[in-house]
C-alpha positions as CSV (number, residue, x, y, z in Angstrom):
1,M,103.3,98.1,104.3
2,K,106.1,96.8,102.2
3,I,104.3,97.1,98.9
4,L,102.5,100.4,98.1
5,R,101.6,99.8,94.4
6,G,97.9,99.3,93.9
7,R,96.9,100.9,97.1
8,T,94.6,104.0,97.6
9,A,95.6,106.9,99.7
10,F,93.7,110.0,100.9
11,V,95.9,113.1,101.3
12,T,94.6,116.5,102.8
13,G,96.4,119.8,102.0
14,A,97.4,118.2,98.7
15,A,97.3,121.4,96.5
16,S,100.8,122.6,97.6
17,G,103.7,122.2,99.9
18,I,104.3,119.0,101.8
19,G,100.9,117.5,101.0
20,R,101.4,118.0,97.4
21,A,104.9,116.4,97.6
22,I,103.6,113.4,99.5
23,A,100.8,112.9,96.9
24,V,103.4,112.9,94.2
25,A,105.8,110.7,95.9
26,L,103.0,108.1,96.5
27,A,101.9,108.3,92.9
28,R,105.6,107.4,91.9
29,E,105.0,104.3,94.1
30,G,102.0,103.3,92.0
31,V,99.5,104.5,94.6
32,D,96.0,105.8,93.5
33,L,95.2,109.1,95.1
34,V,92.2,110.9,96.6
35,I,93.4,114.5,97.3
36,S,91.6,117.4,99.0
37,D,92.4,121.1,99.6
38,I,90.4,124.4,99.9
39,D,92.4,125.9,97.0
40,A,90.6,124.6,93.8
41,I,93.0,126.0,91.3
42,K,96.2,124.4,92.8
43,L,94.3,121.3,93.5
44,A,93.5,120.8,89.8
45,Q,97.3,121.5,89.0
46,A,98.2,118.8,91.6
47,E,95.8,116.4,89.9
48,Q,97.5,116.9,86.5
49,E,100.8,116.4,87.9
50,I,99.8,113.2,89.7
51,K,98.1,111.8,86.5
52,Q,101.4,111.9,84.9
53,H,102.6,109.0,86.9
54,G,99.8,106.7,85.5
55,V,97.6,106.4,88.6
56,K,94.1,107.3,89.4
57,V,93.5,110.5,91.0
58,T,90.4,112.3,92.5
59,G,90.4,115.8,93.8
60,V,87.8,117.3,96.1
61,V,87.7,120.8,97.3
62,C,86.9,120.8,101.0
63,D,86.8,123.5,103.8
64,L,88.3,121.8,106.9
65,L,86.7,124.6,109.1
66,Q,83.4,123.0,108.4
67,P,82.9,119.6,110.3
68,E,79.7,118.9,108.2
69,E,81.5,119.4,105.0
70,I,84.3,117.0,106.1
71,T,81.7,114.3,107.0
72,K,79.7,114.8,103.6
73,M,83.1,114.6,101.7
74,L,84.4,111.4,103.6
75,D,80.9,109.6,103.1
76,G,80.8,110.5,99.5
77,L,84.4,109.3,98.9
78,F,84.8,106.2,101.0
79,S,81.3,104.6,101.6
80,T,82.3,102.2,99.0
81,G,85.8,101.5,97.5
82,P,89.2,100.9,99.1
83,L,91.2,103.0,101.3
84,H,94.7,101.9,102.7
85,I,96.6,105.1,103.5
86,L,95.4,108.3,105.2
87,V,97.7,111.4,105.4
88,N,96.4,114.2,107.3
89,C,98.7,117.1,105.9
90,A,96.6,120.2,105.8
91,G,97.8,123.0,108.2
92,I,98.4,126.7,108.8
93,A,100.5,128.7,111.3
94,L,100.3,131.8,113.6
95,Y,103.3,133.7,114.6
96,G,103.1,136.4,117.4
97,Q,102.5,136.8,121.0
98,Q,99.2,135.1,122.0
99,R,97.8,138.1,123.7
100,N,97.6,139.9,120.3
101,V,96.1,136.9,118.4
102,A,92.4,137.2,117.3
103,D,89.9,134.6,118.7
104,S,89.0,133.8,115.1
105,D,92.6,133.1,114.1
106,W,93.5,130.7,116.9
107,R,90.2,129.0,116.7
108,R,90.7,128.6,112.8
109,L,94.1,127.3,113.3
110,M,93.0,124.6,115.9
111,A,90.1,123.6,113.6
112,I,92.4,122.9,110.7
113,N,95.6,121.6,112.4
114,L,94.0,119.4,115.1
115,L,90.2,119.1,115.1
116,A,90.0,118.1,111.4
117,P,92.7,115.4,111.6
118,I,91.0,113.9,114.6
119,Q,87.5,114.0,112.9
120,I,88.9,112.4,109.6
121,T,90.9,109.9,111.5
122,T,88.0,108.9,113.7
123,H,85.6,108.7,110.8
124,L,87.9,106.6,108.6
125,I,89.6,104.3,111.2
126,N,87.2,101.4,111.1
127,K,87.4,101.4,107.3
128,L,91.3,101.3,107.5
129,A,91.3,98.9,110.4
130,G,89.2,96.5,108.1
131,A,91.7,96.7,105.1
132,E,94.2,94.0,104.4
133,E,96.9,96.6,105.1
134,A,96.6,100.2,106.2
135,H,98.6,103.1,107.4
136,I,97.7,106.5,109.1
137,V,100.2,109.5,108.9
138,N,99.7,112.7,110.7
139,M,101.9,115.6,109.7
140,S,103.0,117.5,112.9
141,S,106.4,119.6,113.4
142,I,109.4,119.7,115.4
143,F,107.4,122.4,117.2
144,G,105.1,119.8,118.3
145,L,108.0,118.5,120.5
146,V,110.2,121.4,121.4
147,P,108.9,124.8,122.7
148,V,109.8,128.1,121.0
149,R,108.6,131.6,121.3
150,Q,105.6,133.2,119.6
151,L,104.0,130.1,118.3
152,A,101.7,129.1,121.2
153,T,98.6,128.2,119.2
154,Y,100.6,126.5,116.5
155,Q,102.5,124.4,119.0
156,A,99.3,123.6,121.0
157,S,97.9,122.1,117.8
158,K,101.1,120.2,116.9
159,Y,101.8,118.9,120.4
160,G,98.1,117.7,120.4
161,L,98.4,116.0,117.0
162,V,101.7,114.2,118.3
163,G,99.8,113.0,121.4
164,F,96.8,112.0,119.4
165,T,98.8,110.1,116.9
166,L,100.9,108.1,119.4
167,A,97.9,107.2,121.4
168,I,96.1,105.9,118.2
169,R,99.3,104.0,117.5
170,N,99.1,102.4,120.9
171,D,95.5,101.5,120.5
172,Y,95.4,100.2,116.9
173,H,98.9,99.3,115.8
174,R,99.5,95.8,114.8
175,K,101.4,94.1,112.0
176,N,99.1,95.1,109.1
177,F,98.1,98.5,110.6
178,G,100.7,101.2,111.0
179,V,100.5,104.8,112.4
180,S,103.1,107.5,112.0
181,V,103.6,111.1,113.0
182,I,106.0,113.1,111.0
183,C,107.9,116.0,112.7
184,P,110.0,118.0,110.2
185,G,112.2,120.8,111.1
186,L,112.0,124.1,108.9
187,V,110.4,123.4,105.5
188,K,110.2,125.8,102.7
189,T,106.5,125.8,101.8
190,P,103.9,128.5,101.2
191,M,102.8,128.3,104.7
192,V,105.9,130.4,105.7
193,E,105.6,132.8,102.7
194,P,104.3,136.4,103.3
195,D,101.2,135.8,101.2
196,G,100.6,132.4,102.3
197,P,97.6,131.1,104.4
198,S,99.2,131.8,107.8
199,R,98.7,134.9,110.1
200,I,101.7,136.8,111.1
201,Y,101.4,139.2,114.0
202,S,104.9,140.1,114.4
203,K,108.2,140.4,112.4
204,L,109.4,137.0,111.6
205,P,113.1,136.2,112.5
206,K,115.7,135.9,109.7
207,I,116.5,132.2,109.3
208,P,119.5,131.0,107.1
209,A,118.2,129.3,104.0
210,S,120.4,126.3,104.8
211,L,118.4,125.4,107.8
212,Y,115.3,124.7,105.6
213,T,114.5,121.5,103.9
214,T,112.2,120.8,101.0
215,P,108.7,119.4,100.9
216,E,110.2,116.5,98.7
217,R,112.5,115.5,101.4
218,V,109.7,115.3,104.0
219,A,107.6,113.3,101.4
220,E,110.6,110.9,101.1
221,A,110.7,110.3,104.9
222,T,107.0,109.9,104.9
223,V,106.9,107.2,102.3
224,D,109.8,105.5,104.1
225,A,107.8,105.7,107.4
226,I,104.8,104.0,105.7
227,K,107.0,101.2,104.3
228,R,109.1,100.7,107.6
229,D,106.1,101.3,109.9
230,R,108.0,104.0,111.9
231,G,106.1,105.7,114.7
232,L,107.7,109.0,115.6
233,V,109.8,110.4,112.7
234,L,112.0,113.5,112.7
235,V,113.2,115.1,109.5
236,T,116.4,117.2,109.3
237,L,119.4,117.5,111.4
238,L,118.0,120.6,113.1
239,A,115.0,118.6,114.2
240,H,117.0,115.9,115.6
241,V,119.3,118.3,117.5
242,L,116.4,120.4,119.0
243,W,114.6,117.2,120.0
244,R,117.6,115.8,121.8
245,L,118.3,119.1,123.6
246,N,114.8,119.4,124.8
247,R,114.8,115.7,126.1
248,F,118.2,115.8,127.8
249,F,118.7,119.5,128.6
250,P,115.3,121.0,128.9
251,G,116.5,123.8,131.3
252,L,119.0,124.9,128.6
253,V,116.0,125.2,126.0
254,D,114.0,127.1,128.6
255,L,116.9,129.4,129.2
256,L,117.5,130.1,125.6
257,N,113.9,130.9,125.0
258,R,113.6,133.2,128.1
259,E,116.9,134.9,127.2
260,G,115.3,136.0,123.9
261,W,112.9,138.3,125.7
262,R,115.7,140.6,126.8
263,S,116.1,142.2,123.6
264,R,112.3,142.3,123.0
265,G,111.2,144.5,125.8
266,P,108.6,143.8,128.7
267,I,105.9,141.2,128.0
268,I,103.2,143.8,129.0
269,P,103.8,147.2,127.2
270,P,104.0,150.4,129.2
271,G,100.4,151.6,130.0
272,E,98.8,148.1,130.1
273,T,98.1,145.9,133.0
């Protein structure tokens, strides 16, 4: 999709973080926006920021845990009118050993990170396929390609999203219909903040600030992926290094992950079986 001006995009998770940065970046390109999020206050603030770029914007509050609410939203927004770009960006995280994670938390994460993007994509794919030009973007993570410790449910959702997106690309990709999955490295967003939407079950490791990138950098790569019709897109040097390590030296990645348990004690605490 060489020319974005005059197109219409739908972006989920657009109230903050990467979703908001992508919505703003598309607005700078002259794209009209439909944005959704569960946070009504921040969503309204995002609307005001987008309007400054002289494009049309509609904000809709939606709880992605509710499939019926998603269907109602999509039918209300896109039964008539154009749609050219879909960006599934809403997401949350879980950090901690899987045995400690509450059922309600991992089910919530899978619903938001994987089931909702599948539902939204499936609901809108015929409309997108019928457009003059269209593009689907799903926001995954480098942890949808490379295993690490204490992110089991999050990684399951992101691995699943990578697989789903690449399968959709194989099924639907053609000259005027692109499909991309974006896999950033570490990104400084509200999702990793102590009072953010994620659930933290154990102490987070200290990671140098230099290893994080910004939502704006991910947004820039996303817009480029739409324009150049790129399939799998990695963002940050760290993501590229981890991906190549896992592709060519999977045993080393496995060793590094296993060695980390030596300083963390036994998997099963004393007294438990």
